[in-house]
C-alpha positions in Angstrom: 0.0 0.0 0.0 1.3 3.4 -0.9 -1.8 5.5 -0.8 -3.7 6.1 2.4 -5.9 9.0 3.6 -9.3 10.1 4.8 -12.1 11.1 2.6 -15.9 11.7 2.6 -18.2 10.0 0.1 -21.9 10.6 0.2 -21.6 12.3 3.6 -19.7 9.3 5.1 -16.2 9.3 6.4 -13.9 6.6 5.1 -10.3 5.7 4.5 -8.8 5.8 1.0 -6.4 2.9 0.7 -4.6 2.1 -2.5 -1.5 1.2 -4.5 0.3 2.7 -7.4 1.9 0.5 -10.0 3.4 1.5 -13.4 2.0 -1.6 -15.1 -0.8 -3.2 -13.2 -1.1 -7.0 -13.4 -3.5 -9.5 -12.0 -1.0 -10.7 -9.3 -0.7 -7.1 -8.1 -4.5 -6.9 -7.7 -4.6 -10.2 -5.8 -1.8 -9.0 -3.5 -3.6 -5.7 -3.0 -6.8 -7.6 -2.1 -5.0 -9.7 0.5 -3.5 -6.6 2.1 -6.8 -4.8 1.9 -8.5 -7.5 4.0 -5.8 -7.1 6.7 -6.2 -3.4 6.7 -10.0 -3.6 6.9 -9.8 -5.8 10.0 -7.2 -3.6 11.6 -8.8 -0.3 11.0 -12.4 -1.5 11.4 -13.5 1.4 9.1 -15.2 1.6 5.7 -12.5 1.7 3.0 -12.4 3.1 -0.5 -10.0 0.8 -2.3 -8.2 2.4 -5.3 -5.5 1.4 -7.7 -3.5 3.9 -9.8 -1.5 2.8 -12.8 -0.1 4.0 -16.1 -1.3 1.0 -18.0 -3.3 -2.2 -17.5 -4.6 -4.7 -20.0 -8.3 -4.8 -20.7 -8.5 -8.2 -18.8 -6.9 -6.6 -15.7 -9.2 -3.6 -15.9 -12.2 -5.9 -16.0 -10.8 -8.0 -13.1 -10.4 -4.8 -11.0 -13.9 -3.7 -11.8 -15.3 -7.2 -10.8 -13.5 -6.9 -7.5 -15.2 -3.5 -6.8 -12.0 -1.5 -6.8 -11.8 2.0 -8.3 -9.1 2.2 -11.0 -7.5 5.4 -12.1 -4.8 6.0 -14.6 -1.9 8.3 -13.6 -2.5 10.6 -16.7 -6.0 11.4 -15.3 -4.3 13.5 -12.6 -3.1 17.1 -13.3 0.6 17.5 -13.0 1.5 19.8 -10.1 4.8 21.4 -9.4 6.1 20.2 -6.0 8.7 21.9 -4.0 12.0 20.0 -3.5 12.1 17.9 -0.3 8.4 18.0 0.2 7.8 14.3 0.7 5.1 13.0 1.4 3.0 15.8 -0.2 2.9 14.1 -3.7 1.1 11.1 -2.2 -1.2 13.4 -0.2 -2.1 15.3 -3.4 -3.1 12.1 -5.1 -5.3 11.2 -2.2 -7.0 14.5 -2.3 -7.5 14.3 -6.0 -8.8 10.7 -5.9 -11.3 11.5 -3.1 -12.5 14.4 -5.2 -13.0 12.0 -8.1 -14.7 9.5 -5.8 -17.2 12.1 -4.6 -18.1 12.7 -8.2 -18.7 8.9 -8.6 -16.5 8.7 -11.7 -16.7 5.3 -13.3 -13.8 2.9 -13.8 -11.9 3.2 -17.1 
């Protein structure tokens, strides 16, 4: 997991939990689901699972959709200039942008 944050969706508080991979494969999705179950039990909160990738085959995209995970492509996010040595702000910007997209109930690609 390399994305985590809090968000609101339909007036409910939840945790955004996700992973970024350059090229998303089925084994990455399976590993994410395994870790997601552990996090769900640990946090005992409603989760918004997301995956962010640059590319994924149509089969993997369908698999992600069947599993109920939101899928975003990195090129959907606007590029923002970030100050040097500002870690972890880039990750936090993605969480904010994703929660904004989730509030709009944007469909999977």
